[in-house]
N, C-alpha and C positions, 0 to 999 in steps of 0.2 A: 625761594631756591627753586631753581628749574629742576625736571627730572621726568622721566617717563613713568606713568603711573600704571601700575599692574594690579588688577583685581584677581588674576589667575595665572598660574605659571606658564610660561611660553612653551609649546611643545618641544622645542629643540634644548630646552635648558635641564633636562632631567638626566644626571649622570647614569652611566650604565649600572647593571647589577653588580653589587659589592657584598662582600661577606664584612661582618662585624664582631670581633669578640666581644664577651660580656663586658659593659662598662663603657662601650666605645659609642660616641655620639653618630648616629646613623644621618644620612644626608636628609635633610627637611626643608621646609620651605626657604629658609634662609640661604641654604646651600645652593638651592635651584635657582634663586634669584641671583646670586653671585656668580653661578656658572653662566648665566645668561649674558652677565656684564662681563665676564672672561671672554665668552665667545666674540665680543665685538673689538677685542684688542688685537694688534697685528703680532703674532707669535710666529716664531719660524726657528729653523735651524741657526743655533748661536745665541738666541734669546736667553738670557739667564734669569730664572723664576724663583722666588722663594716663597713658599707657602707657610704662614704662622698658625699653627693649630690645626694639624691637618686631618686629624680624626680618622676617617676610613681612606683617605687619600684622594677622594673622588675629584677634588679641584686640581690637585697636583697631577693627577691622570689624565685629566682633561687636557692640561698644558703639554705634557709629556707626548700625548697622541698626535699633537701638533708639533712635534720634533723640538720643542723648547728643552734646555737642560734645566731641570727641575730639582731643587733642595726643599725638601718638607721637613718641617721641625713640628715637635709637640713633646710636652711635658710628660704625658702618660705613656708608660711602656707598653700597655695594651693596645694604645692607638699606633704606636711605631710598628709593632708587630703586624697589627693589622693592615697598615699601609704597605708593608713590605710584602705581605701575602697577596695583596691585591694587585701590586704591581708584577709579581711573578705569574699570576694567574692570567693577567692580560699581556704579559710579555712586553711590558714597558719599562725602558730604563728610568729609575726614580731613585734618589739619594734620600734616604730618611735618616733624620737625626734625632736622638733624644736628648732634652734639656731645653733650657730658657732660651728663646729666639734671639735674644741680644748677645748671649755669649755664645751662642752656636753659630753666629752670623759676623762675629767680629772681625773686622779688616776686610769684609767682602761687600761688593756692590752688586746690585741687581737691576735689570731693565723692568722687572715687574715684581711687585709685592702684593699678594693677595691674602686675605685674611677673614675668618668668619670667627672671630675671637668669642671667649666667654662675655656676656654682656647683660644677663638678667641680674637685676637687683636683688641683693640677698641681705638679710639682717645682719649677718656675721661680718665684721670688718675684714676680719683675716679669710683669705680665699681658702678652699679646702686643699688639704694636702693629698687626698686619696679619693678614690669612688668616681662615679659617674658624675657627680656634680661639678667636678673640675672643668668639665667642658661647657658649664654655662653660668656658674655662680661667679659674680664679678664685683662683690662688695655693695654698700648701701646704695649707690648711685648706678651702679652696673658698668662703671668706667675704669674700673681697676687695670684692665689690660688695654683698653681702648686708648687710654691716655698716653700709656707706654709706648704703644704703637705710633701714635701722633708726634711723640717727642723724638722717637729714633727714625721715623721714616726718612728725614733729610740725609742722613748718614747711610742708609740703607740702599738708596737709590742712586744710580748713575744719572748724570746730566740728562734730562729728557725722560727720565724713568717715571713710572706710574705705579701709584698705589690704589687698589682696590679694597674697601672695607665695606663690611654689611654689620648693620647692628639694628637694634630697635629704637624707633622715634623715643620710646620712654627714656632712653639714656641721653637724649639731647643732640640731634643731628646738626643743630647749628653750632652747638659747642665744638663738635669734632670739626667742622668747617673751620670755625674760628682758631682753633689750636693749629690746625695745618696751615692756615693763612699766616698765622702769627709766627709761624716756623719757616716762612718763606716759599710756601707752596700755593699754587692755584688749585681750589678744592671747589666741588659743588657736588649737590646730591643729584645721581644721574638715573636713579631708579626707585621705585616705590611698590610696595604690595601690602595689601590689607590681609591679614591671616587671622583666624580664630585664635583665641588664647589657649595655650596648651596646658597639661596638667600642673607644670610648676607655677606658671603664673596664677592659675586658678587657686592652687593650694596657699598662696601668698596674699590673696585678694584684700583681706582686712588690713595686713600690715601695709600693703601699697597704698591702699586708701588713707590709711592713717598718717603716712610720711609725704603724702601729696604727689605720688607718681601715678595714680590712677583712681578712678572712681569705683565704688561698689558695684556699679552698673555696667561698666565695660565689660565687653565680651571679644574684642578684636585688638589686635594691636597692627601698628604701621611699621614695615620693615624697609629700611633704606640702604642703597648702595652709595657710597661716597667715593668719587674719584679724585686723585690729587694727584699733581705732577710739579 
């Protein structure tokens, strides 16, 4: 797979200062990598954008700043409130909706769908129903939300529309590309970044090694951005 290899965050990819209510995922390396990919897309007045799992609203606000019409969705009420507050503070128009992305976007199509979904492998089969873990836990293979996005992307996008999706290589970038290709889209990895393991992965080191997703010696993970249209 082709793609730009990034060992550090590009200087222009860091979203502006944002507030975050307790339990809301703050912009991190994956957010910044996806922001850099978003900056390469042609946005402007009339571009309809959907962000799945908006968190603080960082990416949605990046698109709104470029005058796109943006809908941001999150299952977490604290995240919804946070994104709305950040939009008010930055005086940017942003529609923020609470609920499941498929239900919230039913019947609508977009020019661009962007998502930094939960993708951290977790021992529990069922995703958490509350708490900050909702922002990262995604089932034993980390694909609980990724696979849903892959399946629904063709009906969410207008002809010629683009999906930008970031997740860990631990979840299988090739599987994501294959699923999107199987759904009739052209997909490829367009950016990569190597980052140190965070506290969540470190706390699961033994389990990850036991199920074959990592080794006991690993200290870094590779993040990938997948672009499909």
